[in-house]
C-alpha positions as CSV (number, residue, x, y, z in Angstrom):
1,M,0.0,0.0,0.0
2,A,2.9,2.4,0.8
3,A,4.5,1.5,-2.5
4,E,1.3,2.2,-4.4
5,V,0.9,5.7,-2.8
6,L,4.6,6.5,-3.4
7,A,4.4,5.5,-7.1
8,R,1.3,7.6,-7.6
9,E,3.2,10.5,-6.0
10,G,6.0,10.2,-8.6
11,A,8.7,8.5,-6.5
12,A,11.0,5.8,-7.8
13,V,10.0,2.7,-5.7
14,D,11.8,-0.6,-5.0
15,L,9.8,-3.1,-3.0
16,F,11.8,-5.8,-1.2
17,D,10.4,-9.1,0.2
18,A,12.3,-11.7,2.1
19,M,10.2,-14.6,0.7
20,P,10.4,-16.1,-2.8
21,S,7.1,-14.4,-3.7
22,V,5.3,-11.2,-2.5
23,G,2.4,-11.2,-0.1
24,R,2.5,-14.7,1.3
25,K,0.9,-13.8,4.6
26,F,-1.8,-11.9,2.6
27,L,-2.5,-15.2,0.8
28,L,-2.6,-17.1,4.1
29,A,-5.2,-14.6,5.3
30,G,-7.3,-15.6,2.4
31,R,-7.3,-19.3,3.2
32,G,-10.9,-20.1,3.8
33,G,-12.0,-16.7,2.5
34,L,-10.3,-13.4,2.5
35,N,-11.8,-11.2,5.2
36,L,-10.8,-7.8,3.8
37,T,-12.7,-5.5,6.2
38,H,-15.9,-5.0,8.2
39,S,-19.1,-3.1,7.5
40,E,-19.5,-1.7,11.0
41,A,-20.2,1.9,11.6
42,T,-17.2,4.2,12.4
43,E,-17.3,4.3,16.2
44,P,-17.9,0.5,16.8
45,F,-15.3,-0.2,14.2
46,L,-12.8,2.0,16.0
47,R,-13.5,0.5,19.4
48,R,-12.1,-2.8,18.0
49,Y,-8.7,-1.3,18.4
50,G,-9.0,-0.8,22.2
51,E,-6.7,1.7,23.7
52,R,-5.1,2.5,20.3
53,A,-8.4,3.5,18.8
54,D,-7.8,7.3,19.1
55,A,-4.2,6.9,17.8
56,L,-5.5,5.1,14.7
57,R,-8.5,7.3,14.2
58,A,-7.1,9.6,11.5
59,A,-5.5,6.7,9.5
60,L,-8.8,4.7,9.5
61,A,-10.9,7.8,8.7
62,A,-8.8,8.3,5.6
63,F,-9.1,4.6,4.6
64,D,-12.0,2.9,6.2
65,G,-14.0,-0.2,5.3
66,D,-15.9,1.5,2.5
67,A,-12.6,2.7,1.1
68,V,-11.2,-0.8,1.2
69,R,-14.2,-2.0,-0.8
70,R,-13.7,0.8,-3.4
71,W,-10.0,0.0,-3.6
72,A,-10.8,-3.7,-4.3
73,A,-13.4,-2.7,-6.9
74,E,-10.7,-0.6,-8.7
75,L,-8.7,-3.7,-9.0
76,G,-11.6,-5.5,-10.5
77,I,-12.5,-7.4,-7.3
78,A,-16.2,-7.3,-6.3
79,T,-17.0,-7.7,-2.6
80,F,-20.0,-8.6,-0.5
81,V,-21.0,-8.3,3.2
82,G,-21.6,-11.6,5.0
83,T,-24.2,-12.2,7.6
84,S,-21.7,-11.3,10.4
85,G,-20.9,-8.0,8.7
86,R,-17.6,-9.1,7.5
87,V,-16.5,-8.1,3.9
88,F,-15.2,-10.7,1.5
89,P,-14.3,-10.9,-2.2
90,T,-17.2,-12.4,-4.1
91,D,-15.0,-15.4,-5.0
92,M,-13.7,-15.6,-1.4
93,K,-10.1,-15.8,-2.8
94,A,-7.0,-13.7,-2.1
95,A,-4.9,-14.7,-5.1
96,P,-6.9,-12.8,-7.8
97,L,-6.7,-9.6,-5.8
98,L,-3.0,-10.0,-5.1
99,R,-2.3,-10.7,-8.8
100,A,-4.2,-7.6,-9.9
101,W,-2.5,-5.5,-7.2
102,L,1.0,-6.6,-8.2
103,H,0.2,-6.1,-11.9
104,R,-0.9,-2.5,-11.1
105,L,2.2,-1.8,-9.0
106,R,4.5,-3.1,-11.8
107,A,2.6,-1.0,-14.3
108,A,3.2,2.0,-12.1
109,G,7.0,1.4,-12.2
110,V,7.4,-0.3,-8.8
111,R,10.4,-2.7,-9.0
112,L,9.9,-5.9,-7.0
113,H,12.9,-7.8,-5.4
114,T,12.1,-11.2,-3.8
115,R,14.4,-13.3,-1.6
116,H,15.9,-10.1,-0.1
117,R,15.9,-10.1,3.7
118,W,16.6,-6.8,5.3
119,T,19.4,-7.1,7.9
120,G,20.0,-3.4,8.9
121,W,22.0,-0.4,7.7
122,E,25.5,-0.2,6.3
123,P,27.4,1.7,9.0
124,E,29.3,4.2,6.9
125,S,26.9,5.0,4.0
126,G,23.6,4.3,5.8
127,A,22.4,2.1,2.8
128,L,20.0,-0.7,3.5
129,V,21.7,-4.1,3.7
130,F,20.0,-7.3,2.5
131,E,20.7,-11.0,2.4
132,S,20.0,-12.1,-1.1
133,P,20.6,-15.2,-3.3
134,A,23.7,-13.4,-4.5
135,G,24.9,-12.8,-1.0
136,P,24.9,-9.5,1.0
137,T,23.8,-6.6,-1.1
138,T,23.1,-2.9,-0.3
139,H,20.5,-0.4,-1.6
140,A,20.6,3.3,-1.1
141,A,17.4,5.2,-0.7
142,Y,16.2,8.7,0.3
143,A,13.3,7.3,2.2
144,T,12.5,3.8,3.6
145,V,9.2,2.3,4.6
146,L,9.5,-0.7,6.9
147,A,6.4,-3.0,6.8
148,L,8.0,-6.1,8.5
149,G,5.1,-7.7,10.2
150,G,5.0,-8.9,13.8
151,A,6.3,-12.3,15.0
152,S,3.4,-14.6,14.2
153,W,3.8,-17.1,11.3
154,P,7.6,-16.8,11.1
155,R,7.7,-19.3,8.3
156,L,6.1,-16.7,6.1
157,G,8.7,-14.1,7.0
158,S,7.2,-12.3,10.0
159,D,9.6,-13.4,12.7
160,G,10.2,-10.1,14.6
161,A,13.9,-10.1,13.8
162,W,13.7,-6.4,13.1
163,A,13.0,-5.5,16.7
164,P,16.7,-5.4,17.9
165,L,17.8,-3.6,14.7
166,L,15.4,-0.7,15.5
167,A,16.1,-0.8,19.2
168,Q,19.7,-0.2,18.4
169,R,18.7,3.0,16.7
170,G,16.8,4.2,19.8
171,V,13.3,3.3,18.7
172,D,10.9,2.6,21.5
173,I,9.5,-1.0,21.1
174,A,6.9,-2.7,23.2
175,P,7.6,-6.4,23.7
176,L,6.0,-8.6,21.0
177,R,3.2,-10.8,22.3
178,P,0.7,-13.2,20.8
179,A,-2.7,-11.8,19.7
180,N,-5.7,-13.6,18.4
181,C,-4.3,-16.8,19.9
182,G,-5.3,-20.0,21.6
183,F,-4.8,-20.7,25.3
184,D,-3.8,-23.7,27.4
185,V,-6.1,-24.6,30.3
186,A,-5.1,-25.0,33.8
187,P,-5.2,-28.6,35.2
188,T,-8.8,-29.6,35.6
189,R,-7.9,-32.4,38.0
190,P,-5.3,-32.4,40.9
191,G,-1.9,-33.5,39.6
192,G,-3.0,-33.1,36.0
193,T,-1.5,-30.9,33.2
194,G,-4.6,-29.7,31.4
195,W,-7.5,-31.5,30.0
196,T,-8.0,-35.1,31.2
197,A,-6.9,-37.8,28.8
198,L,-10.5,-38.9,28.2
199,L,-11.7,-35.4,27.1
200,R,-8.5,-34.8,25.0
201,E,-8.6,-38.1,23.2
202,R,-12.3,-38.0,22.5
203,Y,-12.9,-34.4,21.7
204,A,-9.7,-32.6,20.7
205,G,-10.4,-30.8,17.4
206,H,-14.2,-30.7,18.0
207,P,-16.1,-27.3,18.0
208,V,-18.2,-26.1,20.9
209,K,-21.3,-24.4,19.5
210,P,-23.5,-22.6,20.0
211,V,-21.9,-21.0,23.0
212,A,-21.4,-17.6,24.5
213,A,-18.6,-16.3,26.7
214,R,-17.5,-13.3,28.8
215,L,-14.6,-12.4,31.1
216,S,-15.0,-13.1,34.8
217,T,-15.2,-9.4,35.4
218,Q,-18.1,-8.9,33.0
219,A,-21.9,-9.2,33.5
220,P,-24.0,-11.8,31.6
221,S,-25.3,-8.9,29.5
222,Q,-21.8,-8.6,27.9
223,D,-21.8,-12.2,26.7
224,V,-20.5,-12.6,23.1
225,Q,-21.9,-15.5,21.2
226,G,-19.9,-17.7,18.8
227,E,-17.9,-20.9,18.8
228,F,-14.5,-22.2,19.6
229,V,-12.5,-25.5,19.3
230,L,-11.2,-27.8,21.9
231,T,-7.5,-28.4,21.4
232,D,-5.1,-31.0,22.9
233,T,-4.0,-28.3,25.4
234,G,-6.8,-25.9,25.7
235,V,-9.0,-23.8,23.4
236,E,-8.7,-21.8,20.2
237,G,-11.0,-20.3,17.5
238,S,-12.9,-17.1,16.7
239,L,-14.7,-16.8,20.1
240,V,-11.4,-17.2,21.9
241,Y,-9.7,-14.7,19.7
242,A,-12.4,-12.1,20.6
243,F,-11.1,-12.2,24.2
244,S,-7.5,-13.0,23.6
245,A,-6.1,-9.5,24.6
246,P,-7.7,-9.2,28.0
247,L,-7.2,-12.9,28.8
248,R,-3.5,-12.7,27.8
249,D,-3.0,-9.5,29.9
250,E,-4.8,-11.0,32.9
251,I,-2.6,-14.1,32.8
252,A,0.5,-11.9,32.6
253,A,-0.7,-10.0,35.7
254,R,-2.1,-12.8,37.8
255,G,-0.8,-16.0,36.4
256,Q,-4.1,-17.2,35.2
257,A,-7.5,-16.0,33.8
258,T,-11.0,-17.2,34.1
259,W,-13.3,-17.4,31.0
260,I,-17.0,-17.8,31.7
261,L,-18.9,-20.0,29.2
262,D,-22.7,-20.1,28.6
263,L,-23.3,-23.5,27.1
264,L,-27.0,-22.6,26.5
265,P,-27.1,-19.1,25.1
266,Q,-30.5,-19.7,23.6
267,H,-32.1,-20.4,27.1
268,S,-32.6,-18.0,30.0
269,P,-31.3,-18.9,33.4
270,A,-34.9,-19.5,34.6
271,Q,-35.5,-21.9,31.8
272,V,-32.4,-23.8,32.5
273,L,-33.1,-24.0,36.2
274,A,-36.7,-25.2,35.5
275,E,-35.2,-28.1,33.5
276,T,-32.5,-29.1,35.9
277,T,-35.0,-29.2,38.8
278,H,-37.5,-31.1,36.7
279,A,-37.8,-34.7,38.1
280,R,-35.8,-37.1,36.1
281,G,-37.0,-40.3,37.7
282,H,-34.7,-43.3,36.8
283,R,-33.1,-41.5,33.9
284,S,-29.4,-40.7,34.0
285,L,-28.2,-37.1,34.2
286,S,-26.9,-37.3,30.6
287,T,-30.2,-38.6,29.3
288,H,-32.1,-36.0,31.2
289,L,-30.0,-33.0,30.0
290,K,-30.1,-34.3,26.4
291,S,-33.9,-34.7,26.4
292,R,-34.7,-31.5,28.3
293,L,-32.0,-29.1,27.1
294,G,-30.2,-30.7,24.2
295,V,-27.0,-30.9,26.1
296,A,-24.9,-33.8,24.9
297,G,-21.5,-34.8,23.5
298,L,-18.7,-32.3,24.1
299,K,-20.9,-30.0,26.2
300,M,-21.8,-32.8,28.5
301,A,-18.2,-33.8,28.7
302,L,-17.2,-30.2,29.6
303,L,-19.7,-30.3,32.5
304,H,-18.1,-33.5,33.8
305,E,-14.6,-32.0,33.3
306,L,-15.2,-28.7,35.0
307,L,-17.9,-29.4,37.7
308,T,-17.5,-31.6,40.7
309,P,-19.9,-34.6,41.3
310,P,-21.7,-32.7,44.1
311,Q,-22.3,-29.7,41.6
312,L,-23.5,-32.1,38.9
313,N,-26.0,-33.6,41.3
314,D,-27.2,-30.2,42.7
315,P,-29.9,-28.8,40.3
316,V,-29.1,-25.2,41.2
317,A,-25.4,-25.6,40.9
318,L,-25.8,-27.5,37.6
319,A,-28.0,-24.7,36.2
320,T,-25.4,-22.2,37.2
321,G,-22.7,-24.3,35.5
322,L,-24.7,-24.5,32.3
323,K,-25.1,-20.8,32.1
324,A,-21.8,-19.7,33.7
325,L,-19.2,-22.5,33.4
326,P,-15.8,-21.2,34.6
327,L,-12.8,-22.2,32.6
328,T,-9.4,-21.4,34.0
329,L,-6.7,-20.5,31.4
330,S,-3.0,-20.7,32.3
331,R,-1.1,-19.3,29.3
332,A,-1.3,-18.1,25.8
333,R,-0.1,-20.3,23.1
334,P,3.4,-19.4,21.6
335,I,3.5,-16.3,19.4
336,A,4.5,-18.4,16.4
337,E,1.1,-20.0,16.5
338,A,-0.8,-16.8,16.8
339,I,-2.8,-15.2,14.0
340,S,-1.4,-11.7,14.8
341,T,1.0,-9.9,17.2
342,A,0.6,-7.3,19.9
343,G,3.4,-4.9,20.8
344,G,6.0,-3.5,18.3
345,V,7.0,0.0,17.5
346,R,5.2,2.2,19.8
347,L,3.0,4.7,18.0
348,E,4.5,7.5,20.1
349,A,7.8,6.7,18.4
350,L,6.3,8.0,15.1
351,D,5.5,11.5,14.0
352,A,2.2,12.3,12.3
353,H,3.5,11.1,9.0
354,G,4.5,7.6,10.3
355,M,8.2,8.5,10.5
356,L,10.4,7.2,13.3
357,R,11.5,10.2,15.4
358,A,14.7,8.4,16.1
359,A,15.5,7.6,12.5
360,P,14.5,10.5,10.1
361,G,13.5,9.2,6.6
362,V,12.4,5.8,8.0
363,F,8.7,5.1,8.2
364,C,6.9,2.1,9.7
365,A,3.5,0.6,8.9
366,G,1.3,-2.5,9.5
367,E,1.5,-5.1,12.2
368,M,5.0,-4.1,13.3
369,L,3.3,-1.2,15.0
370,D,2.0,-1.4,18.6
371,W,-1.7,-2.0,18.0
372,E,-3.9,-5.0,17.9
373,A,-7.4,-5.9,16.9
374,P,-9.6,-9.0,16.7
375,T,-10.1,-11.0,13.6
376,G,-13.0,-9.8,11.4
377,G,-11.2,-7.6,8.8
378,Y,-9.8,-5.1,11.3
379,L,-6.2,-6.4,11.0
380,L,-6.0,-5.9,7.2
381,T,-7.8,-2.6,7.3
382,A,-5.5,-1.0,9.8
383,S,-2.5,-2.5,7.9
384,F,-3.7,-0.9,4.7
385,A,-4.5,2.4,6.4
386,T,-1.1,2.7,8.2
387,G,0.6,1.7,4.9
388,R,-1.1,4.7,3.2
389,V,0.0,7.0,6.0
390,A,3.6,5.8,5.7
391,G,3.4,6.2,1.9
392,F,2.2,9.7,2.0
393,G,4.6,10.5,4.8
394,A,7.6,9.2,2.8
395,A,6.4,11.2,-0.3
396,H,6.2,14.3,1.9
397,W,9.7,13.7,3.1
398,L,11.0,13.3,-0.5
399,R,9.4,16.6,-1.5
400,Q,10.8,18.4,1.5
401,H,14.3,17.0,0.8
402,G,14.3,17.4,-3.0
403,A,14.4,13.7,-3.7
404,A,11.1,13.1,-5.5
405,G,10.6,12.1,-9.1
406,G,13.0,9.2,-9.2
407,A,16.1,10.7,-7.8
408,R,18.3,8.1,-6.0
409,G,20.9,8.6,-3.4
410,P,22.3,7.6,0.0
């Protein structure tokens, strides 16, 4: 996005990518359907960025969800709004959009260089240094835009190796942490290490749905409905990701976090209590809950995993568990498994044009910046928007320093 802006502004642009082809993480984002953006109104959209909402407001106002859809349309890619409000290409694929985009960049004069991994600056000249198939190589530029990603999906190039390079230049960097990630559960039995073997062997990989969840500090009115997946070590999936930032931060502060599950979001507490107190005669608890409330399979197994026998046999405690089942989480999964990354270059380290205050002429954009958002199109939209800010900022820098229009130098 920065290269596109700069090319339109008349600059000579070289785009370097560490991988054998450009945009591999973009293609990964399109696996299962490329969620480009979201159709939410401005303020709800901004709130998805948490404490960084105000800092990103200007960038997102200049390139919001509607602008993303117009941009895609200019590339010949029609989009539609799904039932959840998420926006996708009509064909649900990332490759056609990426091909059209790269074709437009090449037509605008952008030179693409693959298999070039940036490793820092040449000490004397200040030129950029790359590892390439031909060995170490340098490239002199009047302005540089770094869009190096976070530290999730390192096999696609986003490994966070840039952090010490910028720290050496005096750039303020928040520690990189997993975002939109899964979590391990605390032992559910004394002496255990997580799920019991029976639950893990029978249900790992199975979805839990429909279900709603909230933080232990939230009221039931703040429940979010969705689904998640049971893993060998804990939980992951879209509903987990919606809570990953506060869960991760609570674990960092307290050593663990409690996630509250409503296994019957379609039933009121009174309805559930009426059914758990209904006489079941000679029927087993499992048969009773299946016939009266449709609770079976993995949901029934979770009750046995997380409630004690006295709670299961107490109609009031059982009703409470069905509507507010506490799940204790012990740690976030490793950052390499996360969908995205929190932390990175602090926004305060940038000026209004996206330039590093500690490194004039160097601009930063995308996930390497210290912001995070849930899945749902918010990650791509903010990456696009901050890329545009950096592109316009670099173009402004070139004009101010007399280096626009293709001039090259150290």
